[in-house]
C-alpha positions in Angstrom: 11.3 -18.3 19.0 8.4 -18.0 16.6 8.2 -14.6 15.0 5.0 -12.6 15.6 4.6 -9.2 14.0 1.6 -6.8 13.9 0.2 -3.9 11.9 -1.8 -1.5 14.1 -3.6 1.2 12.1 -6.0 3.8 13.6 -9.3 3.8 11.7 -9.4 7.6 11.4 -9.0 7.9 7.7 -7.8 6.1 4.6 -4.9 3.6 4.6 -1.9 5.9 3.9 0.6 4.5 1.5 3.3 4.9 4.2 1.2 2.7 6.6 0.7 0.2 3.8 4.5 -0.1 3.5 4.7 -0.6 7.3 2.2 -3.4 7.0 4.1 -4.9 4.1 7.4 -4.9 6.0 5.7 -6.7 8.9 4.0 -9.1 6.6 7.2 -10.0 4.7 9.2 -10.4 8.0 6.7 -12.8 9.5 5.8 -14.7 6.3 9.5 -15.2 5.4 10.1 -16.9 8.8 7.0 -19.0 9.1 5.6 -16.6 11.7 2.4 -14.8 12.4 1.2 -11.5 11.1 -1.5 -10.0 13.2 -3.8 -7.0 12.6 -5.0 -4.8 15.4 -7.4 -1.9 14.9 -6.4 0.9 17.3 -9.8 2.4 17.7 -9.5 4.0 21.1 -10.2 7.4 19.6 -14.0 7.0 19.5 -14.6 10.5 18.1 -12.6 9.7 14.9 -12.7 6.0 14.6 -15.5 4.7 12.4 -16.6 1.3 11.0 -16.3 2.8 7.5 -12.7 3.7 8.0 -12.0 0.3 9.4 -13.5 -1.3 6.3 -11.4 1.0 4.1 -8.2 -0.3 5.9 -9.3 -3.9 5.5 -10.1 -3.3 1.8 -6.7 -1.8 1.3 -5.0 -4.7 3.0 -7.0 -7.2 0.9 -6.2 -5.3 -2.3 -2.5 -5.4 -1.5 -2.7 -9.1 -0.8 -1.4 -8.7 2.8 -3.3 -11.5 4.5 -3.3 -11.6 8.3 -3.7 -14.4 10.8 -6.9 -14.7 12.8 -9.5 -12.0 13.2 -8.6 -8.3 13.4 -8.3 -7.3 17.1 -10.1 -4.2 18.3 -8.0 -2.3 20.8 -11.1 -0.7 22.4 -12.3 -4.2 23.2 -9.4 -4.7 25.5 -10.0 -1.7 27.8 -10.6 -3.8 30.9 -7.3 -5.5 30.5 -5.5 -2.1 30.0 -7.1 -0.9 33.3 -6.0 -4.1 35.0 -2.3 -3.5 34.0 -2.4 0.1 35.2 -3.7 -1.0 38.6 -1.0 -3.7 38.7 1.6 -1.0 38.2 -0.1 1.1 40.9 0.0 -1.9 43.3 3.7 -2.7 42.7 4.8 0.9 43.3 5.6 1.6 39.6 2.7 4.1 39.2 0.9 6.6 41.5 -2.3 8.6 41.8 -2.0 12.2 40.7 -4.7 14.7 41.9 -3.3 17.8 40.2 -6.0 19.6 38.3 -5.6 20.8 34.6 -5.5 24.4 36.0 -2.6 23.5 38.3 -0.7 21.8 35.6 -1.1 24.7 33.3 0.0 27.1 36.0 3.1 25.0 36.5 3.9 25.2 32.8 3.3 28.9 32.6 5.7 29.5 35.5 8.3 27.2 33.9 8.0 29.1 30.6 8.5 32.4 32.5 11.5 31.1 34.3 12.8 29.4 31.1 12.9 26.0 32.8 11.6 22.6 31.6 7.8 22.5 31.1 7.8 18.7 31.8 5.3 18.4 34.6 6.6 17.1 37.9 3.6 16.0 40.0 3.7 16.8 43.7 1.7 13.6 44.4 4.5 11.2 43.1 5.6 10.1 46.6 2.5 10.8 48.6 1.2 8.0 50.8 -2.3 6.6 50.2 -3.4 7.8 53.6 -2.8 11.4 52.5 -4.8 11.2 49.3 -8.0 13.3 49.0 -11.3 11.9 47.9 -11.1 13.7 44.5 -10.8 12.9 40.8 -7.3 11.7 39.8 -5.3 10.1 37.0 -2.8 7.3 37.3 0.8 8.2 36.2 3.8 5.9 35.8 6.9 6.7 37.7 9.6 7.6 35.2 13.3 7.6 36.4 14.5 11.2 37.1 18.2 10.8 36.4 20.6 8.7 34.3 19.8 7.6 30.7 18.1 4.8 28.9 19.5 3.1 25.8 17.4 1.0 23.5 18.7 -1.2 20.7 16.9 -0.7 17.4 17.5 -3.0 14.4 17.4 -0.1 12.1 18.5 2.9 14.1 21.2 1.1 16.2 21.6 2.0 19.9 19.5 5.0 20.7 20.0 6.8 24.1 17.5 9.1 25.8 18.1 11.2 28.9 15.8 10.1 31.7 15.2 13.7 32.9 13.4 14.2 29.5 10.8 11.5 30.4 7.6 12.6 32.0 5.4 10.6 34.4 3.1 9.6 31.6 -0.6 9.2 32.3 -1.8 5.6 32.2 -5.5 6.1 33.2 -7.4 9.3 32.7 -9.5 10.8 35.5 -12.6 9.0 34.0 -10.8 5.7 34.4 -10.2 5.1 30.7 -6.7 3.9 29.5 -4.5 6.0 27.2 -3.2 4.8 23.9 0.4 4.5 25.0 -0.6 2.0 27.7 -2.9 0.1 25.4 -0.3 -0.4 22.7 2.2 -2.1 25.2 -0.5 -4.3 26.8 -1.9 -5.4 23.5 1.6 -6.2 22.0 2.5 -8.2 25.1 -0.8 -10.1 25.2 -0.7 -10.8 21.5 2.8 -12.2 21.9 4.4 -9.7 19.5 8.1 -10.4 19.1 9.0 -7.7 16.6 7.6 -4.2 16.6 8.3 -2.8 13.1 6.9 0.7 12.7 7.7 4.3 11.5 10.5 6.1 13.1 8.1 8.8 14.1 7.3 6.4 17.0 10.9 6.2 18.2 10.4 8.6 21.0 7.3 6.7 22.1 9.5 3.6 22.6 11.2 5.1 25.6 7.9 5.9 27.3 6.5 2.5 26.5 9.6 0.9 27.8 8.7 2.1 31.3 5.6 -0.2 31.2 7.6 -3.2 30.0 10.0 -2.7 32.8 7.4 -1.9 35.4 5.6 -5.2 34.6 8.7 -7.2 34.3 7.7 -8.3 30.7 10.0 -9.4 27.9 10.5 -6.6 25.4 10.0 -7.0 21.7 12.7 -6.4 19.1 12.4 -2.8 17.8 12.8 -1.7 14.2 11.8 1.9 13.5 11.8 2.4 9.7 12.3 5.7 7.9 9.3 7.7 6.6 8.4 8.1 2.9 9.1 11.5 1.4 7.8 13.0 -1.8 10.1 13.9 -4.7 10.9 17.3 -3.1 12.3 15.7 0.1 9.3 16.6 2.3 7.0 14.2 4.1 4.7 12.5 1.6 1.3 14.3 1.5 -1.6 15.2 -0.8 0.5 17.9 -2.5 2.6 15.1 -4.0 -0.4 13.3 -5.4 -2.2 10.1 -4.2 -1.4 9.1 -0.6 -4.1 6.5 0.1 -3.7 2.9 -0.9 -7.2 2.8 -2.4 -6.2 5.7 -4.7 -3.5 3.6 -6.3 -5.9 0.7 -6.8 -8.3 3.0 -8.7 -5.4 4.5 -10.7 -4.9 1.0 -12.0 -1.6 -0.1 -10.5 -1.4 -3.9 -10.0 -1.1 -5.1 -6.4 2.1 -7.2 -7.1 3.8 -4.1 -8.6 2.8 -2.0 -5.6 4.2 -4.6 -3.2 7.4 -4.8 -5.1 7.8 -1.0 -5.3 6.8 -0.4 -1.6 9.3 -3.0 -0.5 12.1 -1.1 -2.3 11.2 2.1 -0.5 13.7 2.1 2.3 14.8 -1.5 1.9 17.2 -3.1 -0.6 18.6 -6.5 -1.5 21.7 -5.7 -3.4 20.8 -4.1 -6.8 17.6 -6.1 -7.2 14.7 -3.9 -8.3 12.2 -6.4 -9.7 11.3 -9.4 -7.7 8.5 -11.8 -6.9 6.6 -12.2 -3.5 8.5 -15.4 -2.9 11.8 -13.7 -3.4 10.8 -10.8 -1.2 9.8 -13.1 1.6 13.1 -15.0 1.3 15.3 -11.9 1.1 13.6 -9.4 3.4 15.5 -8.7 6.6 15.7 -5.8 9.0 19.4 -5.2 8.3 18.5 -4.2 4.7 16.4 -1.2 5.9 18.2 2.1 5.6 18.0 5.0 8.1 17.3 7.7 5.5 13.8 8.6 4.3 12.8 7.0 1.0 11.6 9.2 -1.9 8.4 8.2 -3.7 9.0 8.1 -7.5 6.0 7.6 -9.8 8.2 6.7 -12.8 9.9 3.9 -10.9 6.5 2.7 -9.6 5.2 2.6 -13.2 8.3 0.8 -14.4 8.0 -1.9 -11.8 4.3 -2.3 -12.3 4.8 -2.6 -16.1 7.2 -5.5 -15.5 4.7 -7.2 -13.1 1.9 -6.9 -15.7 4.1 -8.4 -18.3 5.2 -11.3 -16.1 1.7 -12.0 -14.6 -0.3 -15.1 -15.3 -3.0 -14.2 -17.8 -5.9 -15.6 -15.6 -4.6 -13.8 -12.5 -4.3 -10.6 -14.5 -7.8 -10.8 -15.8 -9.1 -11.5 -12.3 -7.4 -8.3 -11.0 -8.6 -6.4 -14.0 -12.1 -7.3 -13.1 -11.6 -6.1 -9.6 -10.2 -2.8 -10.9 -13.3 -2.3 -13.0 -15.4 -2.9 -9.9 -13.3 -0.6 -7.8 -13.7 2.3 -10.3 -17.4 1.7 -10.9 -16.8 0.8 -14.5 -18.9 -1.6 -16.6 -18.1 -5.2 -16.2 -16.7 -7.1 -19.2 -19.2 -9.0 -21.2 -18.4 -12.7 -21.9 -17.3 -11.9 -25.4 -15.0 -9.2 -24.2 -13.6 -11.4 -21.4 -12.9 -14.2 -23.9 -11.3 -11.8 -26.3 -9.1 -10.4 -23.6 -8.1 -13.9 -22.6 -7.1 -14.7 -26.2 -5.3 -11.4 -26.6 -3.5 -11.0 -23.3 -0.2 -12.2 -24.8 0.0 -9.1 -26.9 -1.7 -6.7 -24.5 0.3 -7.0 -21.4 3.7 -6.1 -22.9 4.6 -2.5 -22.0 1.3 -1.7 -20.2 2.1 -0.1 -16.9 -1.4 0.2 -15.5 -4.8 -1.3 -16.1 -6.1 1.8 -17.9 -3.2 1.4 -20.4 -4.0 -2.3 -20.7 -7.6 -1.5 -21.5 -6.6 1.2 -24.0 -4.4 -1.4 -25.8 -7.4 -3.8 -25.7 -9.7 -1.2 -27.3 -9.9 -3.2 -30.5 -11.4 -6.1 -28.4 -13.7 -4.1 -26.3 -15.3 -1.9 -29.0 -18.1 -3.0 -31.3 -18.7 -2.5 -35.0 -19.0 -0.2 -36.8 -15.6 1.1 -35.7 -15.4 4.9 -35.5 -11.7 5.9 -36.0 -10.4 8.6 -33.8 -9.0 11.8 -35.4 -5.5 10.6 -35.7 -6.2 7.2 -37.2 -8.9 8.5 -39.5 -6.2 10.3 -41.5 -4.9 6.9 -42.6 -8.2 6.1 -44.2 -8.2 8.0 -47.5 -9.7 6.8 -50.8 -6.5 5.1 -51.8 -6.0 3.1 -48.6 -9.7 2.2 -48.6 -9.3 0.8 -52.1 -6.3 -1.3 -51.0 -8.2 -2.6 -48.0 -11.1 -3.6 -50.3 -8.6 -5.4 -52.5 -7.0 -7.2 -49.5 -10.3 -8.5 -48.1 -10.9 -11.4 -50.6 -7.3 -12.6 -50.1 -7.9 -12.8 -46.4 -11.1 -14.8 -47.0 -9.1 -17.5 -48.5 -6.1 -17.3 -46.2 -5.0 -19.8 -43.6 -5.4 -17.9 -40.3 -1.9 -18.1 -39.0 0.6 -15.3 -38.5 2.9 -16.3 -41.2 0.1 -16.7 -43.7 -1.4 -13.3 -42.8 1.9 -11.5 -43.1 2.4 -13.1 -46.5 -1.0 -12.0 -47.8 -0.6 -8.4 -46.6 3.0 -8.2 -47.9 1.9 -9.5 -51.3 -0.9 -6.9 -51.6 1.5 -4.2 -50.5 4.1 -5.3 -53.1 1.5 -5.0 -55.9 1.1 -1.3 -55.0 4.9 -0.9 -54.6 4.4 -0.2 -50.9 6.3 -1.4 -47.9 4.3 -3.6 -45.5 4.5 -0.9 -42.8 2.6 1.6 -45.0 -0.5 -0.6 -44.8 -0.3 -0.8 -41.0 -1.9 2.6 -40.5 -5.0 1.9 -42.5 -5.3 -1.5 -41.0 -5.1 -0.1 -37.4 -7.8 2.4 -38.3 -10.0 -0.3 -39.7 -9.5 -2.8 -37.0 -9.2 -0.6 -33.9 -10.0 3.0 -34.8 -6.7 3.9 -33.2 -3.3 4.9 -34.4 -1.5 3.1 -31.6 -2.4 -0.6 -31.2 -0.8 -4.0 -30.9 0.6 -5.5 -34.1 -2.1 -5.6 -36.8 -1.4 -9.3 -37.2 -2.0 -9.9 -33.4 -5.2 -8.0 -33.7 -6.3 -10.2 -36.7 -5.5 -13.4 -34.8 -7.3 -12.3 -31.7 -10.4 -11.0 -33.5 -10.6 -14.0 -35.8 -11.2 -14.3 -39.5 -14.9 -13.3 -39.6 -14.6 -10.2 -37.4 -11.4 -9.0 -39.1 -13.0 -9.2 -42.6 -16.2 -7.6 -41.4 -14.2 -4.6 -40.0 -12.2 -4.3 -43.2 -15.4 -4.3 -45.3 -16.9 -1.6 -43.1 -13.8 0.6 -43.5 -13.5 0.1 -47.2 -17.2 0.7 -48.0 
């Protein structure tokens, strides 16, 4: 059987990082088995669903690199099919017309609360014959079993049992003839050929209500996998109080997409002790039996550590491409050709130990800035009269040097030795002159990336 998974977000807000992880799990499971990963926009809530929110979801998916098969499906566009299935259930005796008014239903519940009995509504119309129906507005409800129990197998939760007397006769069609979300989900999953429903465990209770539709229609049921939610560091459901919750926020904070995929995969799923892995490895390793039942805790330090490893391991051209996208996403100035070329030359010494794109750009300050260099407060302390004199003395030696690392180290060491200094003592003034910063890549890496003419010009500026 070919695997078909789906991600079905509601376009009522930003793509939550928890939803992004659900999409990732579905993507990994399908891609690792040569299956299909489908995207369905559940836009039946017309009051809250907007085209802008849909685009935010698509942008978040694209940033994370979670490509889907075919065009995104609009749930609202399938409304006629949803109505057709509700009427089929009505025709085969698995559903019925209910004429109870909202006032009657509320009166039933008030009475139940007063008598301390179940407030689960039991419609008096469940077994009424068609000939006894009034000509009045009505809803269509499914007939849920009233006794016994239902057990569903879940690949994460195991066998889960629900008492049938806790199931209500769920509404399928409202009195205006529109289908409810719970019906639409099942019909769409069936029609899309979804074989595995992988979603948050907050949907576990819904599975038992949706199961009634599968059984009523005699349809094959998908494999279920309800995954644990993501909690904040304090053990409570991840929310704004813990920091960023939208996928787009992590993009503008400068986390690389590959690092986010790696970290999100490890939230609730594991493959032995492996922490850092590639997409290819994740697709090969990912399986439902590696998902735990307990909520995962979001940890920014672990995220940064994983992202730093991915930046270091990334192909330079791919990293520069993503860096450009980051600048666009944050509304920052684009790199000039000279800056881009300089970054390309210097990436080998920039990407080590940078955890985010802002950190990478800070390390690249010496490339992105222009003469004359203005040292910041900390680095300017390294440019006193003595150090300026030494830089002035160093400059002619560099003019005649072979521009290799060994040669540059030799020249600088020789000048330092004449002043009875260790080579490291000259690093501070050189950093201030070349970058205007106290923390930079190696001074020799900066020299190699800047080139001979620019290096000498910056030293002359600093020693003037």
